[in-house]
N, C-alpha and C positions, 0 to 999 in steps of 0.2 A: 504494500500500500504506500503510495507516494505521500510524503509529509512536507508541509510548508510551515515556515515561520514568518508571520506578518509583523513587521516592526513599525508601528505608527502610533502617535499619541492621540489621534482623533478617532473616537469610537465609530462614528458614522462611516469614515473611510475604511476602517478595518473591516466593517461589515460589508461595504461595497466590494472591497478587494476579495474578501472571503467568498462572496457570491460569484465573482469572476473565476476564482479558483475552482469552485464547485461546478461551474458551467463547463470548464475544461476537463475536470476530473471529479465526477460526482462522489466517488468514494474516498477522496483525499482526506488525510488527517491535517487539521489546521491548528497551529499554536499561535497565540497572540502575545505581543510584548509592547509596552508603552515607552520603553527606553532601551538603550544599549545594555545597561546593567541587567534589566529584565531578560533581554535576549540572551546574554551570556549565561545566565542561570538556567534558562530553558535548554540551551545547547549543551550544557554540562550534563543535564539530566536526561536529555533525549538525543541519543547519538545518531539517529537515523533520519535527520532532516535532509531533504533533497534539494530544497531551494529556499533561500531567504528573500523576502520582498521588503526592501528598506526605504523608509522615508528619510530624506536628508535632514529635515527639521525636527529635532527631538530635544527634550529637556536637557539631556546630558551630552549633546553633540552639536557641533557647528560645522558647516561645510562638509568635507569628506572625512572628518575625524572619526565619526561613528563607523563608517565603512571601513576605514583603515584598521580600527580596533578589531572588527570582525575578521578581516583578512589576516591580521597578525595572529589571532587566537585560533582561527579555523581556516587555514589557507586553501583547503580543498573544498570548502563549502561554496557553491555558486551563490552569489549575491546579486540580485537585480535591483536597481534603484527605481523607486516609484515616486515621482516628485511633481509638484506644481511648477517647478522651475524648468523652463524649456529653452533656455539660452544655449545656442549651438556650442559655444566654447565649453560650457559646463558638461554637456553631453560628451564632447570629445575627451575632456579630462577624465570623466568617469570611466569611459571605455579604456583609456590609456592606463588607468590605475587597476584595471582588471575586472570591472563590472561585467556580469553576465548579460546585462541588458539595461536599457534606460526606457522606462515606461512612463509617459506623461499622465498625470492624474486626469487630464481632460479627455483621455481616450475612453471610448465606449466600453461597456462591460464585455461585449462580444469580442472587440478588438483586444482588450486586455487578456481575455481567455486564449485567443489565438497566439498572442505574444508569449504567454506563459507556456503554452504547448511547445512553441518554438525553442524557448530557452531550455526546456526539459530535454529536447531532442539534441541539444548541443549548439544550436544557432545563437547568435548574439542579436537580441532584439533592439531595434533603434526606432525613434520616431519617424513617421511617414515622411516628414519634410526634412529629415536630417541630411546634411550635405557633408560628405567626407572630405578629407584634405584634397586639394586640387590634383586631378589625375595627371600622371606622368605619361610621356610618350611610351608606346608599347615596349620598346627595347629597354628604356630606362626602368619601366615598371617591372619587367622581368628580372633585371639585375638587382633591383631593390628587394624583390621577393626572394631571390637566391640568397641574399645576405640575411634576410629574416629567417630563412629556413635553417641557417646555421645556429640560430639562437634556440632551436628546439632541442629538448632532451632526447636521448636515444629512445625512451619509451614513447614520447610524443611523436617521433618519426615513425615508429612502428604503427601507432594508431592512425596517423595520417596516411600511411601507405595502404592500410586496409580500408580506410574511409574512402580514398579515391577510387578503390575498386568497386565501390558501391555497397559494401557490407553494412548492415544496420548495427546499431550499438550492441545488441545482444550477441551477435556473431563475433564482433570485434572482441567483446569481453571473453567469449569462449576461446577464441584463437590465442589470446594473450594471457589467459588464466587470471583475469581481473574481474572485479565487481563491476556491474553495469554502471553504477553511480560513479565509479572511478573513471570509466571511459568517458562519461558525460563531462566530468571535470576536466579531463585531458583535452577534449574537443573544444570546450569553452576557452581554455588557455591557448590552444593552438590558434584558434581564430583571432584571439586578442593579439597574440604575437605577430601574426601575419597581416593584421589590419583588414581582415575580411569579416563579413557580418552574416554569413550563412554557410552551412556545410555544402550546399549546392555550388556556391561561388568558389569554395575551396576546391571542389572536384574539378570545376572548369579551369581554374587558374593553375592548378598543380598537375592536372592530368597528363600533360605532355612534358613536364619538367623532370629533371634528374633530382632525386632526393639525396641528401648526404647519407652515407652509410651509417646506421646506428652504431656499428662497431668501430667507427673512426675513419673509414676511407672516405674522404670528403666528397667525391663526385661519382661513386659507384652507383649505377642504376639498379634499383631494387627490382626483382622479378615481379612483374605485375600479373603474371598468368595464374599464380596460385599463392595462397597464404604461406608466409614463412613458418 
């Protein structure tokens, strides 16, 4: 059963966000916190949280301080920010810091549900009007992506190789002997490091590229015909 932690000090929005979660996953378990301290207590008691939905404005946090506390204490926990602040610079900073997504509070319940489903599948959810950094020429973009690929850990490279072959999270988990939640966390981190916002975009961009060898050979092409 998928578990969520909603961190927001406004009861009405906690209720609205809970309704969006249940629209996406009717059987989900939902925990609620009014502050970062409350959230940390819940995370200590409940080890199976799959996704935290965090408001930036809390009694014991300003700016990204609450987000950073959660990331420091639970680095593998996907945290999506749900905020009334829609400034593009803030969205970019949130994604650069490792947020699993940025969901504006102005989003409809159905759109929130779709965004939550996307985050759970490993995609990075962004506002509809979000504009990423200016696009580079194709050759420059490929070179920039090659540099970013070298920032991935060996395990992230293995996950990415299986992802670009079209394997779903469950099969990736089986191939690498990992928990499915760990695979989701890896995919979120991969997309963040590569500056991509969906697994489909990753498959398209990485599909014809050489991946660094997880064992250390920098440009060996991994066999795409069958899992390692």
